[in-house]
C-alpha positions in Angstrom: 0.3 0.0 -0.3 1.5 3.4 -0.9 2.0 6.3 1.1 -0.4 8.3 0.7 -3.5 5.7 0.4 -2.1 5.0 3.8 -2.6 8.3 4.6 -5.9 8.8 2.6 -7.2 5.8 5.1 -5.5 7.3 8.4 -7.8 11.1 7.8 -10.6 9.5 7.2 -10.8 7.1 10.5 -9.7 9.8 12.4 -11.9 12.5 10.8 -15.1 9.4 11.7 -13.2 9.2 15.2 -13.2 12.6 15.8 -17.0 13.3 13.8 -18.3 11.1 16.1 -18.0 12.5 18.8 -21.2 14.5 18.0 -23.3 12.7 20.0 -22.0 13.1 23.2 -21.7 17.0 22.1 -25.2 17.4 21.4 -26.4 15.0 24.9 -24.4 17.5 26.4 -25.3 20.6 24.9 -28.7 19.5 26.2 -28.7 19.7 30.0 -27.9 21.9 32.0 -24.9 20.7 33.5 -22.3 23.7 33.6 -19.8 21.5 34.9 -19.2 19.9 31.3 -18.7 23.6 30.0 -14.6 22.7 28.6 -15.7 19.1 27.0 -18.6 20.3 25.2 -16.3 23.5 23.9 -13.7 21.2 22.9 -16.3 18.3 22.0 -17.3 21.0 20.0 -14.3 21.8 18.1 -12.8 18.0 17.5 -16.0 17.8 15.8 -15.4 20.3 13.2 -11.8 19.3 12.8 -13.4 15.9 12.4 -15.5 17.2 9.1 -11.6 19.6 7.9 -9.9 15.9 8.0 -12.2 14.3 6.4 -12.4 17.1 3.9 -8.6 16.8 3.7 -8.3 13.0 3.0 -9.4 14.0 -0.6 -6.2 15.4 -1.8 -3.5 15.3 1.5 -0.3 16.9 0.3 -3.1 20.3 -0.6 -3.8 20.1 2.8 -0.2 19.4 4.7 -0.7 22.6 6.9 -4.1 21.2 8.3 -2.6 17.3 8.5 0.3 19.0 10.7 -2.6 20.8 13.1 -4.2 18.0 13.8 -1.1 15.8 14.1 0.7 17.9 16.9 -2.1 19.1 18.5 -3.3 15.2 18.7 0.0 14.8 21.2 -0.5 18.3 22.5 -3.8 16.7 24.1 -1.9 13.7 25.3 0.9 15.5 26.6 -1.8 17.3 29.1 -4.0 14.5 29.4 -0.7 12.2 31.0 -0.2 15.0 33.2 -3.8 15.4 34.7 -3.7 11.9 35.1 -1.1 11.5 38.1 -3.4 15.0 38.9 -6.1 13.2 39.0 -6.5 10.0 40.8 -9.9 9.2 40.5 -9.6 10.3 36.3 -6.5 8.5 35.7 -8.0 5.2 33.6 -10.1 7.6 32.0 -7.4 10.2 31.3 -4.8 7.3 30.3 -7.1 6.5 27.7 -7.2 9.5 25.9 -3.3 9.8 26.6 -3.1 6.4 24.0 -6.5 7.7 21.8 -4.5 11.0 20.9 -0.7 9.0 20.4 -2.1 6.9 18.4 -3.4 10.1 16.2 -0.9 12.3 16.5 2.2 9.8 15.8 1.0 8.0 12.6 0.3 11.3 11.3 3.0 12.5 11.2 5.1 9.6 10.2 2.7 9.6 7.3 2.1 13.4 6.4 3.5 14.6 2.5 6.2 15.8 2.2 6.7 19.9 2.3 6.1 20.4 -1.7 9.7 21.0 -4.3 9.8 24.5 -5.1 11.0 24.4 -9.2 14.8 25.4 -9.9 16.4 24.4 -6.6 
C-alpha cells in the first residue's frame, strides 16, 4: 500500500473518530450541567476538526498544515492529559485512555504526513 493511500485511510478514520463526538456534544448541549462546559467546547472543536480532516483526505498534499495541526495538537492534548492523569487520581484511567487515543492519532499522522513540495529550480 502506498504512503499516500495509507494517509488517506488514516485521515478518514481520524475524521470519523472526531466526528463521532457529535452525539456526546449534542447530549451535553441539552443538559443544564455547567460542570461539562469545557468538555462540551472541546467536543465542538474536535467535531469541526473531524469534518475538515475528512475533507483533507481527498488531497492530503494540499492540506499539509491541517494535517500537521491535527497531529501536533493531538500530541499536545495527550501530554496535557498525561500530566492530569498523575494529578487527578480519580480520573486516571479515563485520562490515560485519552492519552493513548491521541498518541495513536498524532504519531501516524506525523509519520505519514505529505512531504514539502519541491520548488522548481532549486
